[in-house]
VOKOL-873224 format. One record per atom (N, C-alpha, C, O): x, y, z; residue number from 0; atom name. Coordinates in steps of 0.1 Angstrom, whole numbers, plus 5000, padded with zeros to 4 digits. Layout:
{{X,Y,Z},NUM,CA};
...
This chain:
{{5011,4985,5002},0,N};
{{4999,4999,4998},0,CA};
{{5008,5014,5002},0,C};
{{5018,5014,5010},0,O};
{{5001,5026,4994},1,N};
{{5011,5033,4995},1,CA};
{{5001,5050,4995},1,C};
{{4989,5049,4992},1,O};
{{5006,5062,4999},2,N};
{{5003,5074,4999},2,CA};
{{4995,5074,4988},2,C};
{{5000,5072,4978},2,O};
{{4978,5077,4988},3,N};
{{4969,5084,4981},3,CA};
{{4958,5074,4981},3,C};
{{4947,5076,4975},3,O};
{{4962,5055,4989},4,N};
{{4953,5046,4983},4,CA};
{{4940,5040,4992},4,C};
{{4941,5033,5002},4,O};
{{4930,5043,4988},5,N};
{{4917,5042,4988},5,CA};
{{4914,5026,5002},5,C};
{{4919,5015,4998},5,O};
{{4910,5025,5012},6,N};
{{4913,5014,5016},6,CA};
{{4898,5016,5027},6,C};
{{4893,5027,5029},6,O};
{{4894,5006,5032},7,N};
{{4888,5002,5042},7,CA};
{{4890,4992,5061},7,C};
{{4900,4998,5067},7,O};
{{4889,4990,5063},8,N};
{{4892,4986,5074},8,CA};
{{4885,4972,5077},8,C};
{{4873,4971,5074},8,O};
{{4890,4964,5082},9,N};
{{4887,4948,5085},9,CA};
{{4900,4942,5088},9,C};
{{4911,4940,5084},9,O};
{{4892,4938,5100},10,N};
{{4896,4932,5113},10,CA};
{{4891,4914,5119},10,C};
{{4881,4910,5124},10,O};
{{4900,4907,5117},11,N};
{{4890,4891,5126},11,CA};
{{4880,4897,5134},11,C};
{{4880,4906,5142},11,O};
{{4867,4884,5129},12,N};
{{4856,4883,5141},12,CA};
{{4862,4883,5152},12,C};
{{4856,4891,5160},12,O};
{{4869,4877,5156},13,N};
{{4874,4875,5168},13,CA};
{{4876,4886,5177},13,C};
{{4872,4886,5189},13,O};
{{4885,4900,5170},14,N};
{{4887,4909,5177},14,CA};
{{4873,4915,5181},14,C};
{{4872,4925,5188},14,O};
{{4864,4909,5175},15,N};
{{4849,4920,5177},15,CA};
{{4844,4933,5163},15,C};
{{4846,4932,5151},15,O};
{{4837,4941,5169},16,N};
{{4830,4952,5167},16,CA};
{{4840,4960,5166},16,C};
{{4847,4964,5175},16,O};
{{4840,4965,5151},17,N};
{{4843,4985,5149},17,CA};
{{4833,4994,5146},17,C};
{{4831,4999,5135},17,O};
{{4828,4996,5154},18,N};
{{4813,5006,5148},18,CA};
{{4816,5015,5140},18,C};
{{4808,5019,5131},18,O};
{{4830,5021,5142},19,N};
{{4833,5034,5137},19,CA};
{{4839,5035,5131},19,C};
{{4842,5047,5129},19,O};
{{4846,5022,5120},20,N};
{{4849,5021,5111},20,CA};
{{4839,5011,5103},20,C};
{{4843,5006,5092},20,O};
{{4829,5010,5106},21,N};
{{4817,5001,5101},21,CA};
{{4810,5011,5083},21,C};
{{4801,5019,5084},21,O};
{{4814,5010,5074},22,N};
{{4811,5019,5061},22,CA};
{{4810,5025,5055},22,C};
{{4802,5027,5046},22,O};
{{4826,5032,5061},23,N};
{{4834,5043,5057},23,CA};
{{4848,5036,5051},23,C};
{{4854,5025,5053},23,O};
{{4851,5048,5041},24,N};
{{4865,5045,5034},24,CA};
{{4877,5056,5040},24,C};
{{4874,5067,5046},24,O};
{{4891,5053,5037},25,N};
{{4901,5064,5041},25,CA};
{{4910,5063,5031},25,C};
{{4911,5057,5020},25,O};
{{4914,5071,5037},26,N};
{{4930,5077,5021},26,CA};
{{4948,5073,5030},26,C};
{{4950,5075,5042},26,O};
{{4954,5069,5024},27,N};
{{4968,5063,5035},27,CA};
{{4971,5078,5032},27,C};
{{4970,5081,5020},27,O};
{{4974,5089,5041},28,N};
{{4985,5095,5043},28,CA};
{{4994,5097,5043},28,C};
{{4999,5108,5039},28,O};
{{5003,5086,5050},29,N};
{{5016,5085,5049},29,CA};
{{5020,5069,5064},29,C};
{{5016,5067,5075},29,O};
{{5027,5065,5057},30,N};
{{5036,5056,5066},30,CA};
{{5039,5060,5081},30,C};
{{5040,5071,5086},30,O};
{{5039,5052,5086},31,N};
{{5040,5060,5108},31,CA};
{{5055,5045,5105},31,C};
{{5058,5035,5098},31,O};
{{5060,5053,5114},32,N};
{{5072,5047,5125},32,CA};
{{5064,5037,5131},32,C};
{{5052,5038,5132},32,O};
{{5073,5022,5137},33,N};
{{5067,5014,5144},33,CA};
{{5076,5018,5155},33,C};
{{5075,5010,5165},33,O};
{{5084,5027,5156},34,N};
{{5095,5030,5169},34,CA};
{{5081,5027,5179},34,C};
{{5069,5029,5179},34,O};
{{5091,5016,5193},35,N};
{{5085,5013,5204},35,CA};
{{5079,4999,5202},35,C};
{{5079,4991,5211},35,O};
{{5075,4997,5194},36,N};
{{5065,4982,5194},36,CA};
{{5070,4967,5191},36,C};
{{5080,4964,5184},36,O};
{{5063,4960,5196},37,N};
{{5073,4949,5195},37,CA};
{{5074,4949,5184},37,C};
{{5083,4954,5177},37,O};
{{5061,4942,5178},38,N};
{{5067,4939,5164},38,CA};
{{5072,4953,5150},38,C};
{{5069,4952,5138},38,O};
{{5077,4960,5154},39,N};
{{5082,4973,5144},39,CA};
{{5087,4966,5130},39,C};
{{5083,4970,5119},39,O};
{{5095,4957,5132},40,N};
{{5101,4953,5121},40,CA};
{{5087,4945,5111},40,C};
{{5084,4948,5099},40,O};
{{5082,4936,5116},41,N};
{{5070,4926,5108},41,CA};
{{5060,4937,5104},41,C};
{{5055,4935,5093},41,O};
{{5055,4946,5109},42,N};
{{5042,4952,5102},42,CA};
{{5043,4965,5101},42,C};
{{5050,4973,5106},42,O};
{{5036,4964,5095},43,N};
{{5036,4987,5085},43,CA};
{{5022,4994,5092},43,C};
{{5011,4988,5091},43,O};
{{5025,5005,5097},44,N};
{{5013,5011,5103},44,CA};
{{5011,5026,5091},44,C};
{{5020,5032,5086},44,O};
{{4998,5029,5090},45,N};
{{4999,5042,5079},45,CA};
{{4987,5051,5090},45,C};
{{4980,5049,5100},45,O};
{{4989,5055,5085},46,N};
{{4986,5074,5089},46,CA};
{{4971,5075,5079},46,C};
{{4971,5076,5066},46,O};
{{4957,5073,5089},47,N};
{{4945,5073,5074},47,CA};
{{4934,5083,5080},47,C};
{{4930,5086,5091},47,O};
{{4933,5087,5067},48,N};
{{4923,5104,5068},48,CA};
{{4911,5093,5061},48,C};
{{4908,5090,5049},48,O};
{{4902,5087,5078},49,N};
{{4888,5086,5073},49,CA};
{{4875,5095,5069},49,C};
{{4872,5107,5072},49,O};
{{4867,5086,5061},50,N};
{{4853,5096,5056},50,CA};
{{4843,5106,5062},50,C};
{{4837,5115,5057},50,O};
{{4847,5098,5079},51,N};
{{4837,5106,5084},51,CA};
{{4848,5113,5097},51,C};
{{4850,5112,5110},51,O};
{{4855,5122,5085},52,N};
{{4866,5136,5091},52,CA};
{{4875,5132,5107},52,C};
{{4878,5140,5116},52,O};
{{4877,5118,5107},53,N};
{{4886,5117,5119},53,CA};
{{4896,5114,5107},53,C};
{{4894,5114,5095},53,O};
{{4910,5109,5119},54,N};
{{4926,5106,5115},54,CA};
{{4933,5096,5125},54,C};
{{4937,5099,5136},54,O};
{{4935,5082,5118},55,N};
{{4941,5075,5130},55,CA};
{{4951,5064,5125},55,C};
{{4948,5056,5116},55,O};
{{4962,5064,5132},56,N};
{{4968,5053,5124},56,CA};
{{4962,5038,5126},56,C};
{{4956,5036,5137},56,O};
{{4964,5029,5116},57,N};
{{4960,5015,5116},57,CA};
{{4972,5003,5111},57,C};
{{4982,5007,5104},57,O};
{{4971,4991,5116},58,N};
{{4986,4983,5110},58,CA};
{{4978,4977,5098},58,C};
{{4967,4974,5098},58,O};
{{4990,4976,5089},59,N};
{{4988,4969,5074},59,CA};
{{4976,4961,5072},59,C};
{{4969,4961,5063},59,O};
{{4975,4952,5089},60,N};
{{4976,4940,5086},60,CA};
{{4952,4941,5090},60,C};
{{4944,4932,5091},60,O};
{{4952,4953,5091},61,N};
{{4935,4961,5096},61,CA};
{{4924,4970,5082},61,C};
{{4914,4976,5082},61,O};
{{4939,4964,5070},62,N};
{{4937,4972,5057},62,CA};
{{4935,4967,5044},62,C};
{{4941,4957,5040},62,O};
{{4930,4973,5041},63,N};
{{4922,4968,5024},63,CA};
{{4916,4977,5019},63,C};
{{4906,4984,5021},63,O};
{{4932,4973,5002},64,N};
{{4928,4985,4995},64,CA};
{{4916,4985,4987},64,C};
{{4912,4974,4982},64,O};
{{4910,4998,4984},65,N};
{{4894,4996,4979},65,CA};
{{4898,4991,4966},65,C};
{{4909,4996,4961},65,O};
{{4892,4980,4957},66,N};
{{4892,4975,4945},66,CA};
{{4896,4961,4948},66,C};
{{4889,4951,4944},66,O};
{{4909,4960,4956},67,N};
{{4914,4943,4955},67,CA};
{{4904,4934,4961},67,C};
{{4898,4937,4971},67,O};
{{4902,4924,4956},68,N};
{{4894,4912,4959},68,CA};
{{4897,4904,4965},68,C};
{{4889,4894,4966},68,O};
């Protein structure tokens, strides 16, 4: 994934629901450093601007690029 990609939030059912992300899309603004995280070499984090007006950083494993099925 890269800056400008449109994404949706997706998580395993075992983690429960995330109503704040249901039915919205977001745009990747930039990659965020993983400094201080246990998995800093394994996962990527991105700063996302969501269509509901919020901004949040999310791990790549919870993002799906729109159009990729």
